[in-house]
C-alpha positions in Angstrom: 127.7 52.5 152.8 124.3 52.3 151.2 124.0 48.4 151.7 124.4 48.6 155.6 121.1 48.6 157.9 120.0 52.1 158.4 120.7 53.3 161.5 119.1 56.8 162.7 122.0 59.5 163.8 121.4 61.6 167.0 121.8 65.8 166.4 125.7 66.9 166.7 124.3 69.3 170.0 126.3 68.8 173.2 124.2 70.3 175.3 120.3 72.3 176.1 117.2 70.8 174.7 118.7 67.8 172.3 120.3 66.4 175.4 116.7 66.7 177.2 115.0 65.3 174.4 117.5 62.3 174.1 116.7 61.4 177.7 113.1 61.3 177.0 113.6 59.2 174.0 115.8 57.0 176.4 112.7 56.7 179.0 110.4 56.3 176.8 112.2 53.4 175.3 111.4 49.6 175.5 114.8 49.9 177.9 113.6 52.5 179.9 113.1 50.9 183.0 116.5 49.1 183.1 117.9 52.4 182.1 117.1 54.2 185.0 117.6 51.2 187.1 121.2 51.1 186.1 121.4 54.6 186.7 120.7 54.6 190.1 123.3 52.0 190.6 126.0 52.4 193.5 128.4 51.8 191.7 131.2 53.6 189.1 129.9 55.3 185.6 130.3 52.6 182.6 131.6 56.1 180.7 134.4 57.5 182.7 134.3 55.0 186.1 133.3 58.2 187.9 131.9 56.9 191.4 128.5 58.1 190.9 126.5 56.0 193.6 127.7 56.9 197.4 125.7 56.4 200.0 122.2 57.8 198.0 122.7 55.5 194.8 123.1 57.4 191.4 122.6 60.6 190.0 125.2 61.9 193.1 128.0 64.0 191.6 130.6 64.7 193.5 129.1 67.8 195.6 126.9 65.3 196.9 124.1 66.9 194.7 121.1 64.6 193.6 119.7 64.4 189.9 123.3 64.9 188.4 124.2 62.6 185.5 125.8 63.5 182.0 124.7 62.2 178.6 127.6 59.8 178.0 126.7 57.8 181.0 123.1 57.1 179.5 124.3 56.7 175.9 127.5 54.3 177.7 124.4 52.2 179.6 121.8 52.6 176.1 124.8 50.7 174.4 124.7 47.6 176.9 120.9 47.3 177.0 120.8 47.0 172.8 120.1 43.5 171.5 123.2 41.7 170.3 124.5 42.3 166.7 123.4 39.3 164.4 125.5 36.2 164.5 125.8 36.4 160.5 126.2 39.6 160.4 130.4 40.2 160.0 129.7 37.6 157.1 127.6 40.1 155.4 130.0 43.4 155.2 133.3 43.5 155.3 135.6 45.7 156.6 135.9 48.4 154.1 131.9 48.8 154.4 132.2 48.8 157.9 135.0 51.9 157.6 132.4 54.1 156.2 130.3 54.1 159.6 130.8 56.6 161.9 131.9 55.9 165.6 128.2 56.5 166.9 126.7 54.5 163.9 129.1 51.6 164.8 127.8 51.7 168.2 124.2 51.3 167.1 124.2 48.3 165.5 124.2 46.4 168.4 125.9 44.9 171.5 129.0 42.4 170.7 128.3 39.0 172.2 130.7 36.6 170.7 134.6 36.9 170.0 136.0 37.8 166.5 139.2 37.8 164.6 140.6 39.5 161.9 142.9 37.2 160.1 145.7 38.1 158.0 144.8 39.0 154.6 141.1 38.6 155.9 138.7 41.3 154.6 135.6 40.2 157.2 135.9 39.4 160.8 135.4 35.8 161.4 133.4 34.7 164.5 135.6 32.2 166.4 135.1 30.3 169.5 136.0 30.8 173.2 138.4 27.9 173.3 140.2 29.2 170.4 140.4 32.8 172.3 141.7 30.9 174.9 144.4 29.1 173.0 145.3 32.1 171.2 145.8 33.6 174.7 147.6 30.7 176.5 150.1 31.2 173.2 150.8 34.5 173.1 150.9 34.6 177.2 154.1 31.6 176.9 156.1 34.2 174.8 159.2 35.9 176.7 158.2 38.5 179.3 159.7 41.3 177.5 157.6 40.4 174.2 154.2 40.4 176.7 151.8 43.2 176.8 148.6 43.6 177.7 146.1 46.8 176.9 142.9 47.5 179.1 140.0 49.8 177.5 138.4 52.6 179.1 134.9 50.5 178.9 136.4 47.7 180.6 135.4 47.5 184.5 138.5 49.0 186.9 138.3 45.1 188.2 138.7 43.5 184.9 142.2 45.7 184.3 143.2 45.5 187.7 143.0 41.6 187.1 144.6 41.8 183.6 147.7 44.0 185.2 148.5 41.3 188.0 148.1 38.7 185.1 150.9 40.3 183.0 153.1 41.3 186.2 152.7 37.7 187.2 153.9 36.5 184.4 157.1 39.0 184.8 156.2 41.8 182.0 155.9 45.7 183.2 154.4 46.4 179.9 150.7 47.7 180.9 148.8 49.8 178.6 145.6 51.6 179.2 143.3 54.2 177.4 145.0 56.8 179.9 148.1 56.2 178.2 147.0 56.0 175.1 144.3 58.0 174.3 145.1 61.0 176.8 148.4 61.1 176.2 148.5 64.1 173.8 145.7 66.2 176.0 148.1 65.3 179.6 151.2 66.6 177.5 149.3 69.7 176.1 147.6 70.8 179.7 151.4 70.6 181.0 153.0 72.8 178.8 149.9 75.3 178.8 148.8 75.3 182.4 151.4 73.5 184.3 149.5 70.6 185.3 148.5 67.5 183.4 145.2 67.1 184.6 142.0 69.5 185.5 142.9 71.9 187.9 138.8 73.1 188.2 136.5 71.9 190.4 133.0 71.8 190.7 132.6 74.3 193.5 134.8 76.6 191.2 132.0 76.6 188.6 129.1 77.5 190.9 128.6 81.4 191.6 129.7 83.1 194.6 
């Protein structure tokens, strides 16, 4: 990792003063105004898709209380406001070099603004044109329905995931997967075995002192 760009890492602490410090640093950054404008939008969280907007705008939790927002939402928005990764970055750094980075360090390389492909036998990601992306997708979607599958990321919008599953279903396939299926399946099974329910049973109201 010596020849990769230097990336500043935050403290791994999960709460308290480090979180407040993180908010202050982001607020005073060049993207601070954009960050707060996005945080106050009447939409869903970029990180978890929770409907944080409501009638009052952002910073409202499920109990209708104002000035409530988790640090993950700030991190997700800050990542989206980053400059794009340099055009020649993936030509300079191999897969093995990138694998030395943590997920946080990868995120701070910048925003991915162009399509990439890892060709068989190659040691580097290669930038490709959108025309080639469409050609690859057209060829893939021309396969038999039982060989067509889709995957939607938690960082994609709900609208994009909805359109993707409609497209796949229109091609005769029911092989739909998303981050909930793959990433959260172990915790769902574990919760079911321990508590009898595959999801959280605690509401915000339950955590408040009586």
